[in-house]
C-alpha positions in Angstrom: 6.9 -30.7 64.1 4.2 -29.7 66.6 2.2 -26.5 66.5 -0.2 -24.8 68.9 -2.7 -22.0 68.2 -2.5 -19.0 70.5 -4.5 -15.9 71.2 -4.3 -12.7 69.1 -1.2 -11.7 71.2 1.5 -14.4 70.9 4.9 -14.9 72.3 7.9 -16.3 70.4 10.9 -17.6 72.5 14.4 -17.2 71.0 16.9 -18.3 73.6 16.0 -16.6 76.9 14.0 -13.8 75.1 10.3 -13.4 74.5 8.8 -11.2 71.8 5.0 -10.5 71.5 3.1 -9.8 68.3 0.2 -10.8 66.2 0.6 -14.1 64.5 0.8 -17.8 65.4 3.3 -19.9 67.3 5.1 -22.9 66.0 6.9 -25.3 68.3 10.2 -26.9 67.2 11.3 -29.1 70.0 12.1 -26.6 72.8 12.4 -23.6 70.4 9.2 -21.8 69.6 9.1 -19.5 66.5 6.3 -17.2 65.6 5.6 -16.4 61.9 3.6 -13.2 61.2 0.2 -14.4 60.1 -0.5 -11.5 57.8 2.7 -11.9 55.8 2.2 -15.7 55.6 -1.3 -15.3 54.3 -0.2 -12.8 51.6 2.6 -15.1 50.4 0.3 -18.1 50.3 -2.4 -16.2 48.4 0.1 -15.0 45.9 1.5 -18.5 45.3 -2.0 -19.9 44.8 -2.8 -17.1 42.3 0.2 -18.0 40.3 -0.8 -21.6 40.1 -4.4 -20.9 39.2 -4.0 -18.1 36.6 -2.3 -19.4 33.5 -1.1 -17.0 30.8 -3.2 -17.3 27.7 -3.0 -15.6 24.3 -5.7 -13.2 23.2 -8.6 -14.7 21.3 -8.5 -13.9 17.6 -11.2 -11.6 16.2 -13.6 -13.0 13.7 -13.6 -11.4 10.2 -16.9 -9.6 11.0 -15.3 -8.1 14.1 -12.2 -7.1 12.1 -14.5 -5.4 9.6 -16.2 -3.5 12.3 -12.9 -2.4 14.0 -11.1 -0.4 11.3 -9.3 1.9 13.8 -5.7 1.2 13.0 -5.2 -1.0 16.1 -3.1 -4.2 16.0 -5.1 -7.5 16.2 -5.1 -11.1 15.2 -8.0 -12.1 12.9 -9.1 -15.6 12.1 -10.8 -16.4 8.9 -11.0 -18.6 5.8 -9.1 -17.7 2.7 -11.7 -17.1 0.0 -9.7 -15.5 -2.8 -7.6 -12.5 -3.8 -8.9 -8.9 -3.8 -8.0 -7.0 -7.0 -10.3 -4.0 -6.5 -12.6 -2.5 -3.9 -15.5 -4.8 -4.8 -13.7 -7.6 -6.7 -12.2 -10.8 -5.4 -10.9 -13.4 -7.8 -11.1 -17.1 -6.8 -8.8 -18.6 -9.5 -6.1 -17.5 -12.0 -4.6 -15.3 -9.3 -2.6 -12.4 -10.8 0.0 -12.1 -8.0 0.8 -12.8 -4.4 0.0 -9.4 -2.9 -3.3 -9.9 -1.0 -5.8 -12.3 0.6 -9.5 -12.1 1.2 -10.7 -13.6 4.4 -14.3 -14.5 5.5 -16.0 -16.2 8.4 -17.2 -18.9 6.0 -15.1 -20.8 3.5 -18.0 -20.4 1.0 -18.6 -16.6 1.4 -19.1 -14.8 -1.9 -20.1 -11.3 -0.8 -17.1 -8.9 -0.6 -19.0 -6.8 2.0 -18.4 -9.7 4.4 -14.7 -10.1 3.5 -11.6 -8.6 5.1 -8.8 -7.7 2.6 -5.3 -8.6 3.9 -2.2 -7.0 2.6 0.7 -9.5 2.2 4.2 -7.9 2.7 7.0 -9.0 0.5 8.6 -11.3 3.1 5.4 -13.4 3.4 4.4 -13.7 -0.3 6.3 -16.8 -1.2 4.5 -18.7 1.6 1.1 -17.0 1.7 0.3 -15.5 -1.7 -2.3 -17.3 -3.7 -0.6 -17.3 -7.0 2.3 -19.3 -5.4 0.0 -21.2 -3.1 -3.4 -21.7 -4.6 -4.2 -24.6 -2.2 -4.5 -22.0 0.6 -8.0 -21.2 -0.7 -10.5 -22.7 1.9 -7.9 -22.9 4.6 -8.5 -21.2 8.0 -5.7 -18.9 9.0 -4.7 -16.4 11.7 -3.2 -13.1 10.6 -1.8 -10.4 12.9 -1.6 -6.9 11.6 -3.2 -3.4 11.6 -7.0 -3.0 11.2 -6.9 -0.5 8.4 -8.6 -0.1 4.9 -6.9 -1.8 2.0 -8.1 -1.3 -1.6 -10.5 1.3 0.0 -12.2 -1.7 1.7 -12.1 -3.0 5.3 -8.7 -4.5 5.7 -5.7 -5.7 7.6 -2.4 -4.0 6.6 1.2 -4.5 7.4 0.9 -8.0 8.9 3.6 -9.4 11.1 2.5 -13.0 11.3 0.5 -15.6 9.3 -0.4 -19.1 10.4 -2.7 -21.9 9.7 -5.2 -22.4 12.5 -3.6 -24.8 15.0 -0.1 -23.5 14.4 1.8 -20.4 15.4 1.9 -17.4 13.0 5.0 -17.9 11.0 7.9 -15.5 10.4 9.4 -16.3 7.0 12.0 -13.6 7.6 14.1 -16.1 9.6 17.5 -16.0 7.8 18.0 -19.7 8.6 14.9 -20.7 6.5 16.2 -21.7 3.1 12.8 -21.0 1.5 13.0 -17.3 2.4 12.9 -14.8 -0.5 15.9 -12.6 -0.6 15.4 -9.3 1.2 14.7 -6.2 -1.0 16.3 -2.8 -0.7 13.3 -0.6 -1.3 9.6 -0.2 -0.5 8.4 -1.7 -3.8 11.2 -4.0 -4.7 8.9 -7.0 -4.5 6.9 -5.6 -7.4 10.0 -4.9 -9.4 11.8 -8.1 -8.4 12.4 -9.2 -12.0 13.9 -5.8 -13.0 16.3 -5.2 -10.1 19.9 -5.2 -11.0 19.2 -4.7 -14.7 19.9 -1.8 -17.0 19.3 -0.7 -20.6 17.3 -3.0 -22.8 17.0 -5.7 -20.2 15.6 -3.3 -17.6 13.2 -1.9 -20.2 11.9 -5.4 -21.2 11.4 -6.4 -17.6 9.5 -3.3 -16.7 7.3 -3.6 -19.7 6.3 -7.1 -18.6 5.7 -6.0 -15.0 3.6 -3.0 -15.7 1.6 -4.5 -18.5 -0.4 -6.6 -16.0 -3.1 -4.1 -15.3 -6.8 -3.5 -15.1 -8.1 -1.3 -17.9 -10.7 1.4 -17.5 -13.3 2.8 -19.9 -13.1 6.5 -20.8 -16.2 7.2 -18.7 -14.6 5.5 -15.7 -11.7 7.8 -15.9 -13.8 10.7 -14.5 -14.4 9.0 -11.1 -10.8 7.6 -11.1 -9.3 11.1 -11.4 -11.5 12.3 -8.6 -9.7 9.8 -6.4 -6.1 9.9 -7.8 -5.9 13.7 -7.9 -7.9 14.5 -4.8 -6.7 17.6 -2.9 -5.2 16.3 0.3 -6.4 19.5 2.1 -10.0 19.3 0.7 -11.5 15.9 -0.2 -14.3 17.7 -2.2 -11.7 19.0 -4.7 -9.1 17.9 -7.2 -5.7 19.5 -7.9 -5.5 20.6 -11.6 -2.2 19.5 -13.2 -0.8 22.5 -14.9 -2.4 25.4 -13.1 -2.1 23.8 -9.6 -5.6 25.1 -8.7 -7.8 23.2 -6.3 -11.3 22.9 -7.8 -14.5 21.1 -6.9 -14.7 17.6 -8.2 -18.3 18.3 -9.4 -17.1 20.9 -11.9 -15.8 18.5 -14.5 -17.1 19.2 -18.0 -16.4 21.3 -21.1 -17.0 24.9 -20.0 -13.9 27.2 -20.0 -13.6 27.1 -16.2 -14.4 23.5 -15.8 -11.8 20.7 -15.6 -11.4 17.9 -18.0 -9.3 14.9 -18.8 -5.9 15.8 -20.2 -3.9 13.2 -22.1 -0.3 14.1 -21.1 0.9 11.9 -23.9 -1.2 13.6 -26.5 -3.7 11.1 -27.9 -3.0 12.1 -31.5 0.6 11.0 -31.1 0.0 7.4 -32.1 -3.6 8.0 -33.0 -5.0 6.0 -30.0 -7.7 8.5 -29.2 -9.8 7.5 -26.1 -9.6 3.8 -26.8 -9.4 1.5 -23.8 -5.7 1.1 -23.2 -3.4 4.1 -23.8 -6.5 6.4 -24.2 -7.8 5.6 -20.8 -4.5 4.9 -18.8 -4.8 7.1 -15.8 -1.1 7.1 -15.2 -1.0 9.8 -17.9 -4.5 11.2 -17.7 -4.9 14.2 -15.3 -7.5 16.8 -14.4 -6.7 20.1 -16.0 -8.4 23.5 -16.6 -10.3 23.3 -19.8 -8.7 26.5 -21.2 -5.2 25.4 -20.3 -5.8 22.0 -21.8 -6.8 23.6 -25.0 -3.7 25.8 -25.1 -1.5 22.8 -24.6 -3.4 20.8 -27.3 -1.2 18.1 -28.7 2.1 19.9 -28.5 5.3 18.2 -27.5 7.1 19.3 -24.3 10.1 21.7 -24.3 11.4 24.8 -22.6 10.4 28.3 -23.6 7.6 30.3 -25.2 5.1 32.9 -24.1 3.0 33.0 -21.0 -0.2 31.0 -20.6 -3.4 32.5 -19.2 -4.7 30.8 -16.0 -1.4 28.9 -15.6 1.4 30.7 -13.7 4.8 29.3 -14.7 3.5 27.7 -18.0 4.9 28.7 -21.4 4.0 27.8 -24.9 4.9 28.5 -28.6 3.8 27.1 -31.9 5.2 23.5 -31.4 5.8 23.0 -27.6 4.4 23.5 -24.1 6.3 24.0 -20.9 4.6 23.2 -17.6 5.4 25.0 -14.3 8.5 23.8 -12.4 6.4 22.1 -9.7 5.1 19.4 -12.1 7.9 19.2 -14.7 9.1 15.9 -13.3 5.5 14.6 -13.1 5.1 15.2 -16.8 8.4 13.6 -17.7 7.7 10.5 -15.7 4.3 10.1 -17.2 5.7 10.3 -20.7 8.4 7.7 -19.9 5.8 5.4 -18.4 3.8 5.5 -21.6 6.9 4.6 -23.6 7.6 1.5 -21.5 4.0 0.4 -21.2 3.0 0.6 -24.8 5.5 -1.1 -27.0 3.3 -2.0 -29.9 2.4 -5.5 -28.9 -1.2 -5.1 -27.9 -2.8 -3.5 -30.9 -1.6 0.0 -30.3 1.3 2.0 -31.7 4.8 1.6 -30.2 5.1 4.9 -28.3 8.5 6.3 -28.0 10.0 9.6 -26.8 12.4 11.4 -29.1 14.4 14.6 -29.1 12.2 16.4 -31.5 9.1 18.7 -31.3 6.3 19.0 -33.8 5.9 15.2 -34.0 2.3 15.5 -35.3 0.5 12.2 -35.4 3.6 10.1 -35.2 3.8 7.8 -32.1 6.6 10.0 -30.7 6.8 12.6 -27.9 9.5 15.1 -27.3 11.7 16.5 -26.3 13.5 13.6 -24.6 16.6 15.4 -23.4 14.4 18.1 -21.7 12.2 15.4 -20.2 15.2 13.7 -18.6 16.4 17.0 -17.2 12.9 17.7 -15.8 12.9 14.2 -14.2 16.2 15.1 -12.4 15.1 18.7 -11.6 11.8 17.8 -10.0 11.9 14.6 -8.0 8.7 12.7 -7.1 6.5 14.6 -4.6 4.4 13.1 -1.9 1.3 13.9 -4.0 2.8 12.1 -7.0 3.8 9.0 -4.9 0.3 8.9 -3.3 -1.3 9.1 -6.7 0.8 6.1 -7.9 -0.3 4.1 -4.8 -4.0 4.9 -5.4 -3.8 3.8 -9.1 -2.1 0.6 -8.0 -4.4 -0.2 -5.1 -7.8 0.9 -6.4 -7.8 1.1 -10.2 -5.2 -0.3 -12.6 -3.1 -2.4 -10.2 0.1 -1.4 -11.9 2.7 1.2 -11.1 4.7 4.0 -12.8 8.3 2.7 -12.3 9.8 6.1 -12.8 8.0 7.5 -9.7 9.3 4.6 -7.6 12.7 4.6 -9.2 13.4 7.9 -11.0 17.0 6.9 -11.6 15.7 4.3 -14.1 15.0 7.1 -16.6 18.7 7.6 -17.4 19.4 3.8 -17.1 17.0 3.2 -20.0 16.9 6.4 -22.1 20.5 7.6 -21.9 
């Protein structure tokens, strides 16, 4: 092939025809063909760019960057596994209680929780990435991809889609061909209740008791602040919602005056004589903020339908031996009572609490009326407020759940 540069105006010969235009002339034997220079240069530049611009993955964020970017965005964070968070300011480094979370830091020897990122572990990743099942992960450097959002009310990474040791690709244990995959659940919290699924009656009750008995216990003084979080008014973060009256009231007005709010034991503390002892007396699954006067009217009465009206509580009714809450929280009350019966079976130094179909139970460890409570559970399904409360207790305080909020159908499976 021979070529010859020409002036800005060039001629290309095709047969007996000549065509002029900007470009360059190539000579092929006796046939000369002109290729447009501008087009050729664009194509060449594009091809060079493809060769010189490799596709690379985004650089993972450090833990400190992840802590500073809590905006809900998706990101991959690289850090060392330093333990398991169990509360806002608590990370355990041994005897891990479950496989639900990791704490990451930029140093494998970090001890300050303020420099740690709390990582939620979804059910499908727990068998491979939970510390109870894999304690040797501590000290390993990992990449985790998820949403930069608070977890345990602490800077966190939620809803991860990939985990991987540094130097390997984030894994997806959801691959159905992986024989180590855990079986898929059929509900949001089925991982927590895995040992109870498919059971009924006594077997279900026994499994649930074991599951929910793993909890962090609060002192009675700590209950005040806990209730300010669990029962916060979603429309006004300075207030709590009072259980029976439904009134939104300032968090700061807790106390003993008639229009203050105080700590109501839904399972009356005299029914089993546990008082305010750490355990059933401080279990916030059944402790709720209530108007002081309404709390006094309820006293230690069992629950049942009927009675006269109650001042400051529209929809409430009471008589000599029973109290009826308003329709909006009848199911809440029922599910709290059933939780207490499953949680406190008499094996931890407290009375064996049990619902029965009586009222006027006095100081016996019973609470009635069971048939009415089961009807209330069906009549008033769990609300968004009740479900959120269950989540806050699990994530921030006791780290156990009320199973009858997550699975209200279990009430009849156990108590009928």
